[in-house]
C-alpha positions as CSV (number, residue, x, y, z in Angstrom):
1,M,35.4,23.2,101.8
2,T,32.6,24.3,99.5
3,L,35.0,26.8,97.8
4,L,37.7,24.2,97.5
5,R,35.3,21.7,95.9
6,R,34.1,24.3,93.4
7,R,37.7,25.1,92.5
8,S,38.5,21.4,92.1
9,A,35.5,20.9,89.9
10,I,36.5,23.9,87.7
11,V,40.0,22.6,87.3
12,A,38.7,19.1,86.5
13,A,36.3,20.4,84.0
14,A,39.0,22.5,82.3
15,A,41.3,19.5,82.1
16,L,38.5,17.4,80.7
17,G,37.7,20.0,78.1
18,A,41.4,20.4,77.1
19,T,41.7,16.6,76.7
20,S,38.5,16.5,74.7
21,I,39.8,19.3,72.4
22,A,43.2,17.7,72.0
23,G,41.6,14.4,71.2
24,K,39.3,16.0,68.7
25,A,42.2,17.8,67.1
26,F,44.3,14.5,66.9
27,A,41.3,12.7,65.4
28,Q,41.0,15.4,62.7
29,Q,44.7,15.7,61.9
30,T,45.7,15.6,58.2
31,V,48.7,13.7,56.8
32,T,50.5,13.9,53.5
33,L,51.9,10.7,52.1
34,R,54.6,10.9,49.5
35,L,54.2,8.2,46.9
36,H,57.3,7.6,44.6
37,Q,57.4,5.4,41.5
38,F,59.5,5.0,38.3
39,L,57.3,5.5,35.3
40,P,56.0,8.8,33.7
41,P,52.5,9.8,34.8
42,Q,50.9,8.9,31.5
43,A,52.0,5.2,31.8
44,T,49.3,2.6,32.5
45,I,49.8,2.0,36.2
46,P,50.3,5.7,37.3
47,A,47.4,6.9,35.2
48,R,44.9,4.0,35.7
49,A,45.8,2.6,39.1
50,I,48.0,4.8,41.3
51,V,46.1,8.1,40.6
52,P,42.7,6.6,41.0
53,W,43.9,4.8,44.1
54,A,45.3,8.1,45.6
55,K,42.1,10.0,44.8
56,K,39.9,7.3,46.4
57,V,42.1,7.4,49.6
58,E,41.8,11.1,49.7
59,S,38.1,11.2,49.1
60,E,37.3,8.4,51.7
61,S,39.4,10.2,54.3
62,G,37.5,13.4,53.8
63,G,40.6,15.1,52.6
64,R,42.5,14.3,55.7
65,I,44.9,12.1,53.8
66,K,46.8,13.8,50.9
67,V,48.8,11.7,48.6
68,Q,51.6,13.6,46.9
69,L,52.7,11.8,43.8
70,F,56.3,11.7,42.6
71,H,56.6,10.1,39.1
72,S,59.6,9.1,37.1
73,M,62.0,8.8,40.1
74,S,61.6,12.5,40.8
75,M,62.5,12.1,44.5
76,G,65.9,10.8,43.4
77,G,67.6,7.4,43.3
78,S,67.1,4.6,40.8
79,P,64.2,2.1,40.4
80,P,66.1,-0.8,42.3
81,Q,66.3,1.6,45.3
82,L,62.5,2.1,45.7
83,F,61.8,-0.7,48.1
84,D,64.6,0.6,50.4
85,Q,63.2,4.1,50.1
86,A,59.9,2.8,51.6
87,R,61.7,0.8,54.2
88,D,63.9,3.8,55.2
89,G,61.2,6.4,55.1
90,V,62.7,8.3,52.2
91,A,59.1,8.0,50.7
92,D,56.0,7.0,52.6
93,I,54.7,4.8,49.7
94,V,56.4,3.3,46.7
95,W,55.3,1.2,43.7
96,T,58.2,-1.0,42.5
97,V,59.2,-4.1,40.6
98,L,60.2,-6.9,42.9
99,G,62.7,-8.4,40.5
100,Y,64.8,-5.2,40.5
101,T,66.2,-6.4,43.8
102,P,67.4,-9.9,43.1
103,G,67.7,-12.3,46.1
104,R,65.3,-10.4,48.3
105,F,62.0,-11.9,47.3
106,N,62.9,-15.6,46.9
107,K,59.4,-17.0,47.5
108,A,57.7,-14.3,45.5
109,E,59.8,-15.1,42.4
110,V,57.7,-18.2,41.6
111,F,55.3,-16.0,39.7
112,E,58.0,-15.0,37.3
113,L,58.7,-18.5,36.1
114,P,58.0,-19.1,32.4
115,F,54.5,-19.7,31.3
116,M,53.2,-19.3,34.8
117,S,50.3,-16.9,34.3
118,G,48.2,-15.0,31.8
119,K,45.8,-12.1,32.3
120,A,46.9,-9.8,35.0
121,E,43.7,-9.3,37.1
122,P,43.3,-13.0,38.1
123,A,47.0,-13.5,38.4
124,S,47.3,-10.4,40.6
125,R,44.5,-11.7,42.9
126,A,46.4,-15.0,43.0
127,F,49.8,-13.4,43.7
128,H,48.6,-11.2,46.5
129,E,47.0,-14.2,48.2
130,Y,50.1,-16.3,47.6
131,V,52.3,-13.6,49.3
132,Q,49.9,-13.5,52.3
133,Q,50.2,-17.3,52.6
134,H,53.8,-17.9,51.7
135,A,55.9,-14.8,51.4
136,A,54.7,-12.3,54.0
137,D,58.1,-12.4,55.8
138,E,59.7,-11.0,52.6
139,F,57.7,-7.8,53.2
140,R,58.3,-7.6,57.0
141,Q,60.4,-4.4,56.7
142,V,57.4,-2.5,55.1
143,H,53.6,-2.4,55.3
144,L,52.3,-4.3,52.2
145,L,49.4,-2.6,50.5
146,A,49.1,-4.8,47.4
147,A,51.1,-7.2,45.3
148,H,50.3,-7.7,41.6
149,T,51.6,-8.9,38.3
150,H,51.4,-7.7,34.6
151,G,49.7,-9.6,31.8
152,P,51.2,-12.0,29.3
153,G,54.9,-11.3,28.6
154,L,56.1,-11.2,25.0
155,F,59.0,-9.9,22.7
156,H,59.2,-6.6,21.0
157,S,62.1,-6.8,18.5
158,K,63.9,-5.0,15.6
159,S,64.2,-8.2,13.6
160,A,61.4,-10.8,13.4
161,I,61.2,-13.5,16.1
162,T,59.3,-16.2,14.3
163,G,60.5,-19.2,16.3
164,L,63.1,-20.3,18.8
165,D,65.9,-20.4,16.3
166,S,65.5,-16.7,15.4
167,L,66.0,-15.7,19.1
168,R,69.5,-17.1,19.3
169,G,72.2,-14.5,19.8
170,L,69.9,-11.5,20.1
171,K,70.7,-9.0,22.8
172,V,67.4,-9.0,24.8
173,R,66.5,-6.8,27.8
174,G,65.4,-8.8,30.8
175,G,63.7,-7.3,33.9
176,S,64.7,-9.8,36.6
177,R,67.2,-12.6,37.2
178,I,64.6,-15.2,36.5
179,I,63.8,-13.7,33.1
180,N,67.5,-13.3,32.3
181,N,68.0,-17.0,33.2
182,M,65.1,-17.9,30.9
183,L,66.6,-15.8,28.1
184,T,69.9,-17.6,28.4
185,K,68.2,-21.0,28.3
186,L,66.4,-19.9,25.2
187,G,69.6,-18.9,23.5
188,A,69.5,-15.1,23.7
189,A,72.0,-12.8,25.3
190,P,70.2,-11.2,28.3
191,V,70.8,-7.5,29.2
192,G,69.4,-6.6,32.5
193,M,67.9,-3.1,33.0
194,P,64.9,-1.3,34.6
195,V,62.2,-0.6,32.1
196,P,62.7,3.2,32.0
197,A,66.1,2.5,30.3
198,V,64.6,0.4,27.5
199,T,63.8,3.3,25.1
200,E,67.3,4.6,25.0
201,A,68.8,1.1,24.9
202,L,66.7,0.3,21.8
203,S,67.4,3.6,20.1
204,K,71.1,3.2,20.5
205,S,71.1,-0.5,19.6
206,V,72.3,-1.6,23.0
207,I,69.7,-4.2,22.7
208,D,67.9,-5.9,19.8
209,A,64.7,-6.7,21.6
210,T,63.0,-6.3,24.9
211,T,60.7,-8.4,27.1
212,I,57.8,-6.3,28.4
213,P,54.0,-6.6,28.3
214,W,52.0,-4.6,25.8
215,E,50.7,-2.1,28.4
216,V,53.9,-0.3,28.9
217,T,54.9,0.0,25.2
218,P,53.1,3.3,24.5
219,S,54.8,5.3,27.2
220,L,58.2,3.9,26.1
221,K,57.4,4.5,22.4
222,I,58.3,0.9,21.6
223,A,56.1,0.6,18.5
224,E,58.2,3.5,17.0
225,L,61.5,1.8,17.8
226,V,60.8,-1.8,16.7
227,K,58.5,-3.2,14.0
228,H,58.1,-6.8,15.3
229,H,56.1,-8.2,18.2
230,T,56.0,-11.9,19.1
231,S,53.6,-13.6,21.5
232,F,52.5,-17.2,22.3
233,S,49.6,-19.5,21.9
234,G,47.5,-20.4,24.9
235,P,46.3,-18.6,28.1
236,T,49.8,-17.9,29.6
237,G,52.6,-15.5,28.5
238,L,56.3,-16.3,28.2
239,F,57.0,-14.5,31.5
240,T,55.6,-12.3,34.2
241,Q,57.1,-9.6,36.4
242,T,55.8,-9.0,39.9
243,F,55.1,-5.6,41.6
244,A,54.2,-4.2,45.0
245,L,52.7,-1.1,46.4
246,V,54.3,-0.8,49.9
247,M,54.2,1.7,52.7
248,N,56.8,2.7,55.3
249,R,55.9,0.9,58.5
250,G,56.3,4.0,60.6
251,S,54.2,6.2,58.3
252,Y,51.4,3.6,58.6
253,Q,51.7,2.9,62.3
254,K,51.6,6.7,63.4
255,L,48.3,7.2,61.5
256,P,45.2,7.7,63.7
257,A,43.0,4.6,63.9
258,D,40.4,6.0,61.5
259,L,43.0,6.9,58.8
260,K,44.6,3.5,59.2
261,A,41.2,2.0,58.5
262,I,41.0,4.0,55.2
263,I,44.4,2.7,54.2
264,D,43.4,-0.9,55.2
265,K,40.2,-0.5,53.1
266,N,42.3,0.4,50.1
267,S,44.7,-2.5,50.5
268,G,44.7,-6.2,49.8
269,V,43.4,-8.5,47.1
270,E,40.9,-5.9,45.6
271,T,43.6,-3.3,45.3
272,A,45.8,-5.9,43.7
273,A,43.0,-6.6,41.3
274,L,42.6,-2.9,40.5
275,F,46.3,-2.8,39.4
276,G,45.9,-6.0,37.5
277,R,42.8,-4.7,35.6
278,A,44.8,-1.5,34.7
279,M,47.4,-3.8,33.2
280,D,44.9,-5.8,31.2
281,D,43.3,-2.7,29.8
282,G,46.7,-1.2,29.0
283,D,47.6,-4.4,27.1
284,K,44.7,-3.7,24.7
285,D,45.8,-0.2,24.2
286,G,49.4,-1.1,23.6
287,L,48.4,-3.7,21.0
288,A,46.2,-1.2,19.3
289,V,49.1,1.3,18.9
290,A,51.3,-1.3,17.3
291,Q,48.5,-2.4,15.0
292,K,47.9,1.3,14.0
293,A,51.6,1.6,13.3
294,G,51.4,-1.3,10.8
295,N,53.9,-3.4,12.7
296,S,54.3,-7.1,12.3
297,I,52.5,-8.9,15.2
298,V,53.0,-12.7,15.3
299,T,51.5,-15.3,17.6
300,L,53.5,-18.4,17.6
301,D,51.4,-21.6,17.0
302,A,50.8,-24.3,19.6
303,A,53.6,-26.5,18.3
304,E,56.2,-23.8,18.3
305,T,55.0,-22.5,21.7
306,Q,55.4,-26.0,23.1
307,R,59.1,-25.9,21.9
308,W,59.6,-22.8,24.0
309,K,57.9,-24.3,27.0
310,T,60.0,-27.4,26.8
311,T,63.2,-25.4,26.6
312,A,62.2,-23.0,29.3
313,A,61.2,-25.7,31.7
314,A,64.8,-25.8,32.9
315,V,64.3,-22.4,34.4
316,E,61.7,-23.8,36.8
317,A,64.0,-26.8,37.6
318,D,66.8,-24.5,38.4
319,W,64.6,-22.4,40.7
320,V,63.3,-25.4,42.6
321,K,66.8,-26.7,43.1
322,E,67.9,-23.2,44.3
323,M,65.0,-23.0,46.7
324,Q,65.9,-26.4,48.1
325,G,69.3,-25.0,48.9
326,K,67.6,-22.3,50.9
327,K,65.6,-24.9,52.8
328,L,62.4,-24.0,50.9
329,D,60.1,-26.5,49.2
330,G,60.1,-24.9,45.7
331,A,58.1,-27.6,44.1
332,K,55.3,-27.0,46.5
333,L,55.5,-23.3,46.1
334,V,55.1,-23.7,42.3
335,A,52.1,-26.0,42.8
336,D,50.5,-23.7,45.2
337,A,51.0,-20.7,42.9
338,R,49.4,-22.5,39.9
339,A,46.5,-23.7,42.1
340,L,45.9,-20.0,43.1
341,I,46.0,-18.8,39.6
342,A,43.6,-21.5,38.5
343,K,41.3,-20.6,41.4
344,H,41.2,-16.9,40.5
345,S,40.9,-17.6,36.7
346,K,37.6,-19.4,37.0
C-alpha cells in the first residue's frame, strides 16, 4: 500500500507539473495579427495612428503580440471589401471607411450628414460613443476597436469654386452615398470612388474636383493636380466620412485573457481620439503643402456658407425619411449625434 501511494503521488505530481508547464506555455504564447488597410504607409492615418497603435500594442504585450502591417491593399481585394475581410478572417484587423459599403451602417451614417461636425478629435470621441449607444449592432459581425471621423470636409478643384453657382455641373468625387446625395442636391455631378482612385481620376480628368479633407491630400498629390481649395465658414465642415478599426471576432476571442486585456486597453474612445488627433494634425500639414505650392485657398464667407447649408439641408431630410422607412427614429439619431459632438467639443 505504501508503494502504491508513492507511485500515485509521483503520477499526480507529474500530471500537475505537466499542467503547470502547459498553462505557462499557453500564457506565454505569441500571436501575429495581420492588419490590412487601403492607404500608403506615409499617409496620415497609417503613419500617425496605425503604426503608433501597433507599436504600443506590441510594447505593452511584451512582444507577445506582433502586428504585421499590410498597406495599400497589399493583401488583395479593394477598399470596399475590407470590412468583410475582417469579418471572414482574411485579415485579423482592418481599418476601413464605413461609407464604402452603402446600406450596411445605416445608423452610423448620421455623422456623414452635411455640416454635422468639425475637428476630428472631438467628433471621433462623439462618434465612438454614438456607435456604442446606437449602432453597436451594425458591428456585431466583428470586434470593434475604434470608430472615428476625419476633420472638416472641403473641395479641391481644377477650377475655382467661389460659391454655390460655380459648383453646378462639375464632376466631383464623392466618398459615400450620403456625400453623393449632397453633391447632387448642390448641383454637382457626383462620381463615387474610394480615395486611392482620386489621383488618377484627377490626372485623367475623369473628375473636376474631389471631396476629401486636407490630411489625405499630400499622399494623393492633390496640391499638384489642382490649384483651388474651397472650405466654409464656421466650426463645421461641408461633410465628414466615418471610419472604423475592427478585428475579426475569432482572432480576438482566441487570445489569452492577458492579451485580450492589451487589445481592450488599446480600444475605445481614447483610441478613437488618437485617430482623430492624427487627422487634425494631418489637416494642418495638408493645408501647408497647398500654401507652399501657391494654390488658391478660399474660405466662403458666412452668408455664402449659409446658402450651402440651406440647400444641403434636404440631405438630412432625405436621410430622416429613409430611416423612418427602416423603423428608425432618424430625427432622434441626428439630435443625439449633435449632442454628443457638442459634449466632446467643450
